C-alpha positions as CSV (number, residue, x, y, z in Angstrom):
1,M,162.6,51.2,-22.5
2,N,163.5,49.2,-25.5
3,P,166.1,50.8,-27.8
4,N,165.6,50.9,-31.5
5,F,168.0,49.0,-33.7
6,S,168.4,49.2,-37.4
7,L,169.3,46.0,-39.3
8,R,170.4,45.6,-43.0
9,I,169.3,42.3,-44.3
10,D,169.1,40.8,-47.8
11,D,165.7,40.5,-49.4
12,E,165.6,36.7,-49.7
13,L,166.5,36.2,-46.0
14,L,163.9,38.8,-45.0
15,K,161.2,37.1,-47.0
16,K,162.0,33.8,-45.5
17,L,162.0,35.3,-42.0
18,R,158.6,36.8,-42.7
19,Y,157.3,33.4,-43.8
20,I,158.5,31.8,-40.6
21,A,157.1,34.6,-38.5
22,D,153.7,34.1,-40.1
23,Y,153.9,30.4,-39.7
24,D,154.7,30.8,-36.0
25,D,152.0,33.5,-35.6
26,R,154.5,36.1,-34.6
27,S,155.4,39.6,-35.8
28,L,158.7,39.8,-37.7
29,N,160.2,41.6,-34.8
30,G,159.0,38.9,-32.4
31,E,160.4,36.2,-34.6
32,I,163.8,37.9,-34.7
33,Q,163.8,38.4,-30.9
34,N,162.9,34.7,-30.5
35,I,165.8,33.6,-32.7
36,L,168.2,35.8,-30.9
37,K,167.1,34.5,-27.5
38,Q,167.6,30.9,-28.6
39,Y,171.0,31.8,-29.9
40,I,172.0,33.4,-26.6
41,V,170.7,30.4,-24.6
42,K,172.8,28.1,-26.8
43,F,175.9,30.3,-26.5
44,E,175.6,30.5,-22.7
45,K,175.2,26.7,-22.4
46,E,178.5,26.3,-24.3
47,H,180.4,29.2,-22.9
48,G,178.8,30.1,-19.5
49,K,176.5,32.8,-18.5
50,I,177.1,36.3,-19.9
51,K,177.5,38.7,-17.0
52,L,176.1,42.2,-17.6
53,E,177.0,45.1,-15.5
């Protein structure tokens, strides 16, 4: 099950994210998930794997 998460974001940033999502043929939600996944991969390369329990 995927939990819901509410995010407050400024209008200009949201419009730009929608533009990028459309360009990448993704939903806005899919684009945000993709960005977050890339950020986590980068973080783990620099700091080591995040261990979840």
